[in-house]
TIVO-2410 file (N, C-alpha, C; in nm, 3 decimals):
# residues 60
REC num residu      c1      c2      c3 atome chaine
REC   1      M   0.918   1.266  -2.237     N      A
REC   1      M   0.871   1.381  -2.092    CA      A
REC   1      M   0.919   1.482  -2.065     C      A
REC   2      L   0.844   1.578  -2.038     N      A
REC   2      L   0.946   1.697  -2.008    CA      A
REC   2      L   0.983   1.707  -1.820     C      A
REC   3      H   1.061   1.766  -1.766     N      A
REC   3      H   1.125   1.774  -1.638    CA      A
REC   3      H   1.043   1.793  -1.533     C      A
REC   4      V   0.937   1.865  -1.584     N      A
REC   4      V   0.833   1.898  -1.510    CA      A
REC   4      V   0.720   1.822  -1.514     C      A
REC   5      Q   0.678   1.773  -1.613     N      A
REC   5      Q   0.607   1.664  -1.607    CA      A
REC   5      Q   0.671   1.503  -1.501     C      A
REC   6      I   0.759   1.492  -1.553     N      A
REC   6      I   0.813   1.362  -1.452    CA      A
REC   6      I   0.792   1.405  -1.359     C      A
REC   7      H   0.808   1.545  -1.239     N      A
REC   7      H   0.864   1.532  -1.118    CA      A
REC   7      H   0.706   1.524  -1.047     C      A
REC   8      D   0.594   1.571  -1.173     N      A
REC   8      D   0.452   1.614  -1.150    CA      A
REC   8      D   0.432   1.465  -1.124     C      A
REC   9      Y   0.477   1.370  -1.228     N      A
REC   9      Y   0.386   1.265  -1.231    CA      A
REC   9      Y   0.449   1.153  -1.092     C      A
REC  10      A   0.583   1.188  -1.045     N      A
REC  10      A   0.644   1.126  -0.979    CA      A
REC  10      A   0.607   1.138  -0.819     C      A
REC  11      R   0.583   1.311  -0.825     N      A
REC  11      R   0.532   1.335  -0.672    CA      A
REC  11      R   0.364   1.226  -0.663     C      A
REC  12      K   0.258   1.224  -0.815     N      A
REC  12      K   0.171   1.163  -0.803    CA      A
REC  12      K   0.130   1.013  -0.758     C      A
REC  13      L   0.230   0.992  -0.793     N      A
REC  13      L   0.268   0.805  -0.768    CA      A
REC  13      L   0.282   0.789  -0.608     C      A
REC  14      L   0.399   0.863  -0.567     N      A
REC  14      L   0.448   0.868  -0.464    CA      A
REC  14      L   0.335   0.889  -0.386     C      A
REC  15      E   0.251   0.951  -0.381     N      A
REC  15      E   0.155   0.971  -0.300    CA      A
REC  15      E   0.048   0.879  -0.295     C      A
REC  16      A   0.039   0.838  -0.435     N      A
REC  16      A  -0.067   0.740  -0.416    CA      A
REC  16      A  -0.025   0.584  -0.365     C      A
REC  17      R   0.082   0.568  -0.455     N      A
REC  17      R   0.140   0.441  -0.354    CA      A
REC  17      R   0.226   0.432  -0.294     C      A
REC  18      G   0.301   0.582  -0.224     N      A
REC  18      G   0.386   0.541  -0.098    CA      A
REC  18      G   0.560   0.526  -0.199     C      A
REC  19      T   0.665   0.466  -0.108     N      A
REC  19      T   0.773   0.394  -0.156    CA      A
REC  19      T   0.757   0.303  -0.217     C      A
REC  20      E   0.637   0.171  -0.242     N      A
REC  20      E   0.648   0.126  -0.330    CA      A
REC  20      E   0.651   0.142  -0.428     C      A
REC  21      A   0.617   0.250  -0.497     N      A
REC  21      A   0.636   0.327  -0.594    CA      A
REC  21      A   0.729   0.335  -0.661     C      A
REC  22      I   0.843   0.328  -0.618     N      A
REC  22      I   0.960   0.335  -0.682    CA      A
REC  22      I   1.023   0.201  -0.755     C      A
REC  23      A   0.982   0.111  -0.697     N      A
REC  23      A   1.021  -0.045  -0.721    CA      A
REC  23      A   0.940  -0.041  -0.848     C      A
REC  24      E   0.781   0.038  -0.813     N      A
REC  24      E   0.741  -0.100  -0.955    CA      A
REC  24      E   0.771   0.051  -1.078     C      A
REC  25      A   0.811   0.147  -1.038     N      A
REC  25      A   0.869   0.238  -1.133    CA      A
REC  25      A   0.982   0.133  -1.209     C      A
REC  26      A   1.082   0.145  -1.133     N      A
REC  26      A   1.168   0.013  -1.207    CA      A
REC  26      A   1.148  -0.087  -1.272     C      A
REC  27      Q   1.039  -0.192  -1.186     N      A
REC  27      Q   1.029  -0.292  -1.260    CA      A
REC  27      Q   0.967  -0.267  -1.438     C      A
REC  28      K   0.856  -0.134  -1.385     N      A
REC  28      K   0.808  -0.143  -1.558    CA      A
REC  28      K   0.903  -0.057  -1.640     C      A
REC  29      A   1.036   0.010  -1.621     N      A
REC  29      A   1.122   0.061  -1.665    CA      A
REC  29      A   1.181  -0.083  -1.730     C      A
REC  30      I   1.236  -0.211  -1.642     N      A
REC  30      I   1.293  -0.339  -1.680    CA      A
REC  30      I   1.191  -0.370  -1.807     C      A
REC  31      G   1.104  -0.367  -1.776     N      A
REC  31      G   0.982  -0.479  -1.888    CA      A
REC  31      G   0.989  -0.377  -2.037     C      A
REC  32      L   0.977  -0.203  -2.000     N      A
REC  32      L   0.912  -0.193  -2.095    CA      A
REC  32      L   1.115  -0.169  -2.237     C      A
REC  33      E   1.219  -0.181  -2.119     N      A
REC  33      E   1.337  -0.236  -2.192    CA      A
REC  33      E   1.362  -0.344  -2.281     C      A
REC  34      K   1.308  -0.402  -2.218     N      A
REC  34      K   1.314  -0.597  -2.308    CA      A
REC  34      K   1.204  -0.575  -2.430     C      A
REC  35      E   1.110  -0.495  -2.383     N      A
REC  35      E   1.002  -0.463  -2.506    CA      A
REC  35      E   1.068  -0.344  -2.633     C      A
REC  36      G   1.194  -0.354  -2.576     N      A
REC  36      G   1.223  -0.214  -2.709    CA      A
REC  36      G   1.215  -0.101  -2.661     C      A
REC  37      L   1.143  -0.103  -2.589     N      A
REC  37      L   1.050   0.061  -2.594    CA      A
REC  37      L   1.158   0.145  -2.472     C      A
REC  38      T   1.267   0.186  -2.554     N      A
REC  38      T   1.397   0.271  -2.504    CA      A
REC  38      T   1.372   0.413  -2.418     C      A
REC  39      E   1.285   0.453  -2.492     N      A
REC  39      E   1.238   0.609  -2.472    CA      A
REC  39      E   1.153   0.568  -2.315     C      A
REC  40      E   1.071   0.489  -2.281     N      A
REC  40      E   0.946   0.533  -2.204    CA      A
REC  40      E   0.992   0.420  -2.062     C      A
REC  41      A   1.148   0.349  -2.117     N      A
REC  41      A   1.174   0.289  -2.020    CA      A
REC  41      A   1.240   0.417  -1.934     C      A
REC  42      R   1.356   0.443  -2.052     N      A
REC  42      R   1.410   0.550  -1.963    CA      A
REC  42      R   1.322   0.661  -1.877     C      A
REC  43      N   1.241   0.734  -1.928     N      A
REC  43      N   1.087   0.803  -1.872    CA      A
REC  43      N   1.072   0.752  -1.758     C      A
REC  44      W   1.063   0.616  -1.722     N      A
REC  44      W   1.048   0.543  -1.630    CA      A
REC  44      W   1.127   0.573  -1.491     C      A
REC  45      R   1.263   0.522  -1.547     N      A
REC  45      R   1.347   0.527  -1.475    CA      A
REC  45      R   1.386   0.708  -1.407     C      A
REC  46      Q   1.349   0.801  -1.475     N      A
REC  46      Q   1.346   0.864  -1.429    CA      A
REC  46      Q   1.253   0.896  -1.344     C      A
REC  47      I   1.194   0.881  -1.340     N      A
REC  47      I   1.029   0.904  -1.263    CA      A
REC  47      I   1.067   0.819  -1.093     C      A
REC  48      A   1.152   0.704  -1.151     N      A
REC  48      A   1.192   0.617  -1.033    CA      A
REC  48      A   1.302   0.680  -0.949     C      A
REC  49      E   1.433   0.782  -1.049     N      A
REC  49      E   1.515   0.861  -1.008    CA      A
REC  49      E   1.466   0.965  -0.910     C      A
REC  50      A   1.300   1.060  -0.968     N      A
REC  50      A   1.294   1.164  -0.903    CA      A
REC  50      A   1.201   1.150  -0.761     C      A
REC  51      M   1.109   1.043  -0.727     N      A
REC  51      M   1.088   0.945  -0.639    CA      A
REC  51      M   1.178   0.921  -0.563     C      A
REC  52      K   1.277   0.913  -0.531     N      A
REC  52      K   1.385   0.869  -0.463    CA      A
REC  52      K   1.454   1.013  -0.420     C      A
REC  53      Q   1.426   1.082  -0.490     N      A
REC  53      Q   1.498   1.231  -0.446    CA      A
REC  53      Q   1.385   1.315  -0.363     C      A
REC  54      M   1.255   1.254  -0.358     N      A
REC  54      M   1.178   1.310  -0.302    CA      A
REC  54      M   1.169   1.251  -0.162     C      A
REC  55      R   1.201   1.082  -0.135     N      A
REC  55      R   1.137   1.065  -0.030    CA      A
REC  55      R   1.262   1.113   0.046     C      A
REC  56      G   1.374   1.137   0.030     N      A
REC  56      G   1.483   1.186   0.104    CA      A
REC  56      G   1.583   1.142   0.147     C      A
REC  57      P   1.689   1.164   0.260     N      A
REC  57      P   1.818   1.044   0.317    CA      A
REC  57      P   1.757   0.941   0.419     C      A
REC  58      H   1.806   0.812   0.366     N      A
REC  58      H   1.746   0.722   0.504    CA      A
REC  58      H   1.788   0.751   0.617     C      A
REC  59      Q   1.680   0.789   0.721     N      A
REC  59      Q   1.717   0.768   0.840    CA      A
REC  59      Q   1.774   0.607   0.923     C      A
REC  60      S   1.829   0.670   1.060     N      A
REC  60      S   1.887   0.543   1.071    CA      A
REC  60      S   1.823   0.535   1.258     C      A
***
């Protein structure tokens, strides 16, 4: 998956599902990794990381 595609998908997912989308993407990556689908798992980890960056720093 291209960098632009990852960020576009991450933005759409974050808008649609909120911050829960980050955990969902991480869970999806774990499941794919267990199935031996390492490339797909890597894509989902990148999507989760992109969403974390979009969310910004934590506020206290």
